[in-house]
C-alpha positions in Angstrom: 44.0 -222.2 -28.4 41.7 -220.2 -30.5 37.9 -220.6 -30.0 34.9 -219.2 -31.9 34.2 -216.7 -29.0 37.3 -214.6 -29.7 37.4 -214.7 -33.5 35.2 -211.6 -34.0 37.2 -209.6 -31.4 40.5 -210.7 -33.0 39.5 -209.6 -36.5 38.2 -206.2 -35.4 41.6 -205.5 -33.7 43.4 -205.9 -37.1 46.0 -208.2 -35.5 49.0 -209.8 -37.1 50.3 -213.4 -37.5 53.7 -214.0 -35.9 56.1 -216.8 -36.6 57.4 -219.1 -33.9 60.4 -216.8 -33.2 58.1 -213.7 -32.9 58.7 -212.2 -36.4 55.7 -210.6 -38.1 54.6 -212.7 -41.1 51.7 -210.5 -42.1 48.3 -209.2 -41.0 45.3 -211.5 -40.2 43.0 -211.9 -43.3 40.3 -214.5 -42.8 39.7 -217.3 -40.3 38.2 -220.6 -41.6 36.3 -223.0 -39.2 35.0 -226.5 -39.5 31.3 -226.7 -40.2 31.0 -229.8 -38.1 31.9 -228.2 -34.8 32.7 -224.6 -35.6 36.3 -224.9 -34.4 38.7 -222.5 -36.1 41.0 -224.5 -38.4 42.8 -222.1 -40.8 43.9 -218.5 -40.8 45.0 -216.6 -43.9 48.0 -214.2 -43.7 48.1 -211.1 -45.9 51.6 -210.7 -47.2 53.3 -209.1 -50.2 53.1 -205.4 -51.3 50.0 -203.8 -49.8 48.8 -207.2 -48.5 47.8 -208.4 -52.0 48.8 -212.0 -51.4 47.2 -214.4 -48.8 48.7 -217.6 -47.5 46.9 -220.3 -45.5 48.3 -221.3 -42.1 46.8 -224.1 -39.9 45.8 -223.1 -36.4 46.9 -226.3 -34.8 49.4 -225.4 -32.1 48.7 -221.7 -32.5 48.1 -219.4 -29.5 47.0 -215.8 -28.9 49.6 -213.2 -28.1 47.6 -210.0 -27.2 46.0 -208.9 -30.5 48.2 -211.3 -32.6 48.3 -215.0 -33.4 51.5 -216.9 -32.9 51.9 -220.0 -35.1 54.5 -222.7 -34.8 55.9 -222.0 -38.3 58.6 -219.9 -39.9 58.0 -216.8 -42.0 59.5 -218.5 -45.1 57.5 -221.6 -44.6 54.2 -219.6 -44.6 55.2 -217.5 -47.6 56.1 -220.7 -49.6 52.8 -222.4 -48.9 50.7 -223.5 -51.9 48.6 -220.8 -53.5 44.9 -221.4 -52.7 42.0 -219.2 -53.6 40.5 -217.5 -50.5 36.9 -217.9 -51.7 35.5 -219.2 -48.5 35.9 -222.9 -49.5 38.7 -225.4 -49.4 38.6 -228.5 -51.6 39.9 -231.7 -50.1 42.8 -231.7 -52.6 43.7 -228.2 -51.6 43.7 -229.0 -47.9 45.8 -232.1 -48.5 48.4 -229.9 -50.3 48.4 -227.5 -47.4 48.7 -230.2 -44.7 51.6 -231.8 -46.7 53.4 -228.5 -46.8 53.2 -228.0 -43.1 53.9 -231.6 -42.3 50.5 -232.4 -40.8 48.3 -235.5 -41.1 45.1 -235.8 -43.0 41.9 -233.8 -42.8 41.7 -233.6 -39.0 38.1 -232.4 -38.5 37.6 -230.2 -41.5 34.8 -230.9 -43.9 34.4 -230.0 -47.6 32.6 -226.8 -47.0 33.8 -224.6 -44.2 32.8 -221.4 -42.4 34.8 -218.2 -43.0 35.3 -215.3 -40.7 36.9 -212.1 -42.0 36.9 -208.5 -40.9 34.1 -207.4 -43.2 31.6 -210.0 -42.0 32.6 -209.6 -38.3 32.2 -205.9 -38.4 28.7 -206.2 -39.9 27.6 -208.3 -37.0 27.7 -211.7 -38.8 29.5 -214.2 -36.7 29.8 -216.7 -39.6 29.0 -216.9 -43.2 28.9 -220.3 -45.0 30.0 -220.2 -48.6 30.5 -223.0 -51.1 33.1 -223.2 -53.8 32.5 -222.1 -57.4 31.3 -225.0 -59.5 34.0 -226.3 -61.9 33.6 -226.1 -65.6 32.0 -229.1 -67.1 33.3 -231.2 -70.0 37.0 -230.8 -69.1 39.8 -233.3 -68.9 41.2 -233.2 -65.3 40.8 -230.2 -62.9 42.6 -227.2 -61.7 44.5 -227.7 -58.4 45.3 -224.0 -57.9 41.6 -222.9 -58.0 38.3 -223.6 -59.6 38.5 -225.5 -62.9 38.1 -223.1 -65.8 38.8 -225.1 -69.0 41.0 -228.0 -70.2 44.0 -225.8 -71.2 46.2 -223.1 -69.7 47.3 -220.0 -71.6 51.0 -219.3 -71.8 51.9 -215.6 -72.1 55.0 -213.7 -72.5 56.1 -210.1 -72.6 57.4 -208.6 -75.9 59.6 -205.6 -76.2 58.1 -202.9 -78.4 60.7 -200.2 -79.0 59.8 -196.9 -80.7 61.2 -193.3 -80.7 60.0 -190.0 -79.4 61.1 -186.5 -80.3 62.4 -184.4 -77.5 64.6 -181.3 -77.2 68.3 -182.2 -76.8 69.8 -178.7 -76.8 69.8 -175.1 -78.3 72.1 -173.4 -80.7 72.1 -169.6 -81.3 74.1 -166.9 -83.1 75.3 -163.9 -81.2 77.1 -160.9 -82.7 79.5 -158.8 -80.6 82.1 -156.0 -81.3 85.8 -156.3 -81.0 88.5 -153.7 -81.5 91.8 -154.2 -83.4 94.6 -152.0 -84.7 95.0 -151.5 -88.5 98.3 -150.1 -89.8 98.5 -148.7 -93.4 101.2 -146.7 -95.1 100.0 -143.7 -97.1 102.3 -141.6 -99.4 102.2 -137.8 -98.7 103.8 -134.9 -100.5 105.2 -131.7 -99.1 106.9 -128.6 -100.6 110.4 -127.6 -99.7 112.4 -124.5 -100.5 115.2 -124.8 -103.0 117.5 -121.9 -103.8 118.5 -121.5 -107.4 121.2 -119.2 -108.5 121.8 -118.0 -112.1 124.6 -115.8 -113.5 123.9 -112.5 -115.2 123.6 -112.9 -118.8 122.5 -110.8 -121.8 119.1 -112.5 -121.4 118.5 -111.5 -117.8 120.5 -108.3 -117.6 117.5 -106.1 -118.1 115.5 -107.8 -115.3 118.5 -107.5 -113.0 119.0 -103.8 -113.6 115.3 -102.8 -113.5 115.3 -102.0 -109.8 117.3 -99.6 -107.7 121.0 -99.9 -107.5 121.1 -100.6 -103.7 117.9 -101.5 -101.7 116.4 -103.8 -99.1 113.8 -106.4 -100.2 112.0 -109.5 -98.8 110.4 -112.3 -100.9 108.5 -115.2 -99.5 107.1 -118.5 -100.8 104.2 -120.4 -99.3 105.1 -124.1 -98.7 102.4 -126.9 -98.8 102.3 -130.5 -97.6 99.8 -133.4 -97.5 98.6 -135.0 -94.3 96.7 -138.3 -93.9 93.0 -138.0 -93.6 91.2 -140.9 -91.7 87.6 -141.8 -92.5 85.8 -145.0 -91.4 82.9 -146.7 -93.1 80.8 -149.7 -92.3 80.5 -152.3 -95.0 78.9 -155.8 -95.0 81.3 -158.6 -95.4 79.3 -161.9 -95.1 76.0 -163.4 -94.1 75.8 -166.1 -91.3 72.7 -168.2 -90.5 71.7 -171.3 -88.6 70.4 -174.4 -90.4 69.4 -177.9 -89.2 70.1 -181.3 -90.7 69.0 -184.8 -89.5 71.6 -187.5 -88.9 70.7 -191.1 -88.2 72.5 -193.2 -85.6 71.8 -196.5 -83.7 71.0 -197.0 -80.0 71.1 -200.4 -78.4 68.2 -201.1 -76.0 68.7 -203.8 -73.3 65.5 -204.7 -71.3 64.2 -207.7 -69.5 61.0 -209.4 -70.6 59.2 -212.1 -68.8 58.0 -215.4 -70.4 55.8 -218.1 -69.0 56.9 -221.7 -69.3 54.7 -224.7 -68.9 56.1 -227.9 -67.4 54.6 -231.3 -67.4 54.6 -233.7 -64.4 54.1 -237.4 -64.8 54.3 -237.6 -68.6 57.2 -237.8 -71.0 57.1 -234.6 -73.1 60.3 -233.3 -74.6 58.7 -230.0 -75.8 58.4 -227.1 -73.4 
């Protein structure tokens, strides 16, 4: 059984709270004691991501296991406990809800204003620090059961999906020029000279030219022949202009995302609206 003598030492060790089957529920947060006799009555367990959530667990039937506290409850039972503000004070209604959740009877020996131990106060040399609850707001109908009363209404909020667009690079396009080689065949007409022998008989018209030379002699006569050959010449000429341009096209993209909405339920009255 836990006593006031070992609370400071327990908190400074940064122990854990274990379930009845030895599973770790979370780390020890704060220990609440009864003002009447100083007996430890409740311990809070830090659970959730980075220990941001604290659940109350009664210390009835709990025992020490080294640096840890072993409680006779399951991990799920502790995590499902009613949410109560860890402000150093438990209202009777809050304590009733916790006792009901754990199947315990009544207020035992716990008064309206309790004593709280936590690691900050124990490390500073304060064995106990008495704190009272925050005063409820006045002029309201009813009161808050999940914490100090704020006003006579609760705000229902919901997430709304705001979808916009942003401009980002999707790709690049470029022009690149390179050289290829291909064969071109063209037919070009060419001319050449050929020798043709012409014979003409001796007539009165050419007799004088025929007898102008010696009677018998040796002679040679030559003719120069010509022919055309293809001449190849290359030139570079522009054939077209190619450029890149951009145009904007419009399409549709369907976005599917979850949004959260708060719902308000009524208990004990007949209200068809939600």
